[in-house]
Each structure stands twice: as structure tokens, then as C-alpha cells.
N, C-alpha and C positions, 0 to 999 in steps of 0.2 A: 438518576443515575448518571454523574456526568465527570467527564475527565477534566474539567476546569479546575476542581479543587481536590487537593489530595496532600500527603506529606512526602516530602521529596526524600529520597534516598541514594546512597551511591554504593555500588558494587565494586570494590577497588581491585577485586581479583576474581574475574569471572569463572576461571580454573577452579577455584576452591568451592564456588557455589555449584557448577555443574559437574564437579568431581572429574574432570577432563584436563588432563596436563596439557593437552594441546592449546586449551584457551587460557593458559597460566598468564597472568599479567593483564588481561584484557578488562577495562573499567568500564560499568556502563551506569549511569545515572537514571533512576527511574522513580515513578510516583507510585504511591499505594494508599487505599482508605478502605475502610468497610463499607461494603454495598450490600444492596439487597436487589435480587434479580427474580420476579416471580415470588416464589416462597423460600428462596435459598438465600440465607446470609454468608457472605464469604468475604475475604481480602482480595480487592481489586488491585492488580498490579498493571501499569503502562508506562510508556515512554512519551515525553511531550513531543508533540510534532515539529517544534522548532528545533527539537534536539538531534531530530531524524533528517530534515531537509536542509535547514539551513537556507542559503541563497547568496547571490553575490554579494559579498561585503558581509555576511553573516556567517558567524561561525556555527556549525551543526556538532554540537559536543559529543554525541552518540555515534555520529556517522563513521569516525575511522574506526571504531571498534566494532561495528556491525560489518564494515567490508573486511576488517581484518579477520574476524571470525569465520566468515563465509570463505575467506582463503584457507584459512588453517583446516576448517572441517573438510573442504574439498580436496585438501592434499592429504589430509590424514585419512580419509575414505579410499585414497588409494587411485582417485580418478585421474591417472596420469596420462594414460593412453588418449582417452576421451576428453581432453581439456578444454577444446575450443569453445563449447558452447559455456560452460562456467567462466572462461576466461571473458567471454564477450560480457556476459551479466555483471561479473566483477568491475569491467572496465566501463561499461555504460553507467551502472551505478555510481562510479566514482565521478561522473560529471554532474550529479545531482545539485551541486551548489554553483554550478556555472551555468545551468539551461535557462532558455527562455521561457522562464516559469509562467509568465503571463500567456505566452502563446501556446504553452502545453494545455492549458486551460480550454484552448480552442478544440483539443483533440478529444480530451475527457476530464469535464469540469470537476474540481474537487476542492476548490478554494473556499475557506470560511467566509460567510458573508459579511459579517461585520463584527465589531466589538458591541455586541449587544448588552444593554443593561439585564440585570437580573429579571426585573418585572417585564421586559420586553420578550426575554427568552422564555420565561413562564408562561406567557400568553401564547408563544409560537409552540411550545410543547403541548400546551392544551389543545391547540387547534389542530395539531398532528394527531393527538391522542383520539380525538373527535372522529376524525377521518378514518384512522384504523378501526374504530368501533363501528363505523358505517360499513366498513367493508370486511367484517368479521363473517367467517364462513366460506371467504372465497380462496381458493387454492390455485398453485401455479406449478408447472414442473421445472426441472432446472433447466431444461433447453429452451423454454417458454421465457424464463427468467433472462437467460443469457440474451436472447433476441430482444426482449422488451428493453432491457436496460441498454442496449445498443441505440433503440430508437428512442429513448427518453433523454440520453445525453447526446444525441445527435452524431454519434461515431459514423464518419463517411467512410465508403470504401475508396481506396486509393485508384487513381485513374492509372491508365499505362505510362504516361510520362513521370508521373511521380513515382511509380514503381521503378522504372528504369533508372531516375536519379537517386533514389534511395539505395538501390543495389550499388551504384557507383559510389557513393559518399561511404556506404558500410564498408566497402573494400579498403577504401582510402583510410578510413578512421582506425581500422584494426591491422593495417599493412604493417608487417614486421614486428608484432608485439605478442600475438598470441602465443606463439612457441616459448617465449622467454617468461609467460606471465606466471609459472609456477616458481620459478626461482628468484625473478626480479620483479614482484608485483609493484613495488613503489616507481621503479624506473618506468615501466609500461605504462601506469597510471598517468605519469607525468607527460609522457609524449602523446598520450590520448588527449589529456587536457589542453596541451599546447596546439594541437591540431584543431580542436573544438574552438579555442579563442580566436584563432586565425579565421576561421568560419564565420564566427560572430561579427568580427571586423569587416568581412566582405558583405554580409547580411545588412550592414548600414548603409552600404553604397547604393546611390541611386540607380547605379547600371545592373545591380544585382537582379538576377531573373526570379520571379514569383517561385517557379517549381522549386528552386534552392531554397528559398525560405520555408515553404511548405514542408520540404523533408526535414530542415532544421525543427520545426514545430513537432514533427511526428518523433524524430529522435529525442526532443526534450521529454516528451511523455513516455517513451521507452526507457529513458534513463530512469525516470522516477519508478517505472514497472520494475526496472531492473533491480533498484534499491529495494523495492518491496520483497523481491525474490530472496535477498540477502537477509532482511529484516524477517521473513517468514522461517527461515532456516534458523535464525536466532531463537524465535520463539518456539519452534518446535523443541529445542532444549529447555528454554526457560520454562514452559509450561510443565514438563516433568520436573524441573529443578523447584519452582515454586509449589507445586503439587505435594511433593516430599516434605518441603518446609512446614506446609499446612495440614498435611496428612489427609487431603482431600482429592478425590477423584473428580469432583466437580470443577475444581479450579483448574486442573489439567485440561478438561473438555472444553470450558469455557475459553481458556486462553488460545487453545489450538482452534477453535470455531472463530474467535474474534480476531487474532492477531496473524493467522496465517492464511496463505493463498489457498484458494480451493479450485480444483479442476473437474471438468466434466470429462469422463473417459469418452474417446472416439473410436478406440479399436484401431487407430493408426499409430504411427510414432508420436505425433504431437498432440497431446490433449489439449481442450479449449480452456482458458482461463475464465472461471465462472464470472467474476467481476472484471474481466477485461485488463488483468493486470494489477488490480488495485486490492486493497484489504478494507474488510468492513469496519474495523476499529479504527481505521485512519481516515474514512470518509464521513464528513460533516452530515450527510444524510442519515446514516447508520447511528452515529454519535447521538442525533436528536431521536432517533427512534428507540434507542434503549433508554432514554430518560422518560418515555411515555410509560404509563401503567400497563396499556394494552401491549405495546411493543415489548416491554419487557417480560411479560407472561409468555408472548410467543416465542421470544429467543430463549427464555429459560426451557420451555417445552422442547424446542427443535435441537437442543444442544444434546451431542452425543448420538443423533439419528441419522441413516443415511439418507440420500438426497431423494431417493423415491418414497419415503416414508410420509405420513399425512402430516406429521408436524413440520416438517421441513418444506412439504408444499404449502401449508399456511404461512411459513416464514417467507417464502418466495413472493407470495402474493403481497404479503404486506409490506416487504422490502421495495417491491415496485411503489406502492403508495407513498413509500417514505422518499424515495428517489424524485418522484414526480412533484412531491412538496417542496423537497430541495430546489429542484430546477425552476419551479413557479417563483419561490422566493429569490434566487438568482436573479431572473429576469427582472422581477420588481425592483430588486436592489439596484440594478444597474440602471433601471429607467429613471429611479430617483437622484440619481448621483448629479 
């Protein structure tokens, strides 16, 4: 099961699909195909990664609609008094086509490894399937998955110098725009993007301090993570819409599992992002996992279950195997360049 092949569709009016007037006029291009996960046959829907992220000089056709949807839903929900956090999310996400994408990989790797041939991809999927079979029976808690995934992806703790520089740049980036975000989102977005471009020019100078570059790398990944939050909100609603179209509760459960951000309750104000701001369906490690027979069965069994269930504990263990497999291939691919 892969997201490489499918029929391309366009929703010219997302408001009609979601039956929400606030979403009227939002257009989303998506792909679909008949898929099998475990013993369940269903119609799978997804957005192409290139339509979400884009890049410098590359247009991301779905990104404006994702951001506009987030803004409209936030305003529609009445989040006017406590709007600073969603404003930061929106404005950070708006930088996703401008970020240092190669540097963001140093914070949390998620790049596709290569344009593999079909035969080579099949061999890789078979190799991962074999590893998942060998590890069958292993389980892991959500907290352990959170910690192990940090270790596997070599997520580093910020030094005091980096934290200090980060807080300074964060204040500069959002200075004077958060309070205007509700009424003037495009103007605020333009101001933040201009500031970012100025920083990018500064980073190219030989006199630029390394700590400044390090913070830009962190903000580059945080921009992607913020875009994932906007994407996740969209899919909360798309999951319901596609489930209604298909008359299938499984479609709703799968899309919310695969395309939405998951958080670990902490008992404090800020919950932890299970995958550190990433989405299972957008990361190549799990795109490969879902193509395997063992991985597909594990995912199918986990869908709809709570984090502390045996099915989810099995999923977390298999997900770490898949993430390790991806990171090993990433190292090998870089060595062969």
C-alpha cells in the first residue's frame, strides 16, 4: 500500500464537502485509490507531499488552502481572546516554502531517500517486512516511543546559548503581528516572510554566528511542525467528510490515525507531541511500514484503540523498527553519494 500511485482529484469547494460555510471556496487537490489494510478494503485519500510543503521556487498548491482553513476554523471557533498561539502556528507554517529545508533535516530527518525504482522499493519493503516479523511480539508504551524516536532521530537538547538566541529571534519574528492576525492574516504573513528572508541573507555571511544559524535550523523544522498542525486540523474534518462519503467508520478512524497529530497527555498545560510535531502519513518511515504485510496488519489492528491498548503498544514497537530502518537507509544513501 503506497501513496505513490493513485487517481488525482480536486475539491473545488471544500465548504460543500465539509458542509461548513466558513470553508466555502477552499480548494484541495487530493489523490485516492482502493487500498487494503489488514483485512479491510477501503478507499484511501491523501495529499501529495509536494502539494503540502513546496520549497524555495516550488509552488505547493495545497498549502494556501491548508493555511486558510486553519485561520477560518480558528476564527469560527471563537478563539479571539487566546489567539496568540494559533497565530504563531499559522505564521510559522506560512514559512514552510521559505525554510532551510536541508537544515531542518538536521533537527528531525524526514526526507525521502531517493527516487527508487519499483524493483528496488519492493526489495526494501520486503526487507522491512522481514525485520517486523522478527520483532513480532514486542511492545512499547507511548512514553517509550516518544523517547526512543528522539534517540533514533538524534534530536538534540538545546544549549542555554541556543535557547537564549531562540527566544530573541522568536520575539523579533512575531513582533507587532500577533494581534493583527485575525483580521489581517495575509499582511501578517507577508511581514513574517520578509523578516525570514532577511535572516536567510544574514545566515549566508561568513561573519554570521553559528548560534544564529542553529536557531534558524530549529525554526525551519518548527515551521514544518506548525504546518503539520494546520494539516492535522484539516484532516480532522476531512476524515469525517470522507467517512460520510464512504459510509465507513474505518475511513474516519484510519484518516485520523494516519493524518492527524497525536499527543501524549502530561497533566500540565502543554501536552507532548507523540512524533515530535510530525505526522505518520507524511513521514517516509511509516509510508514504507504501511506497505509491508506485517506493518499493514499492525496498523489495521491499532486503529481506533487507545495508547495504552495492547494493539497500540505493538504498533509503537513496530514503528520504532520502521524508524530505525529508515535512518539506516538514510545513512547508507548519504554514504553512497
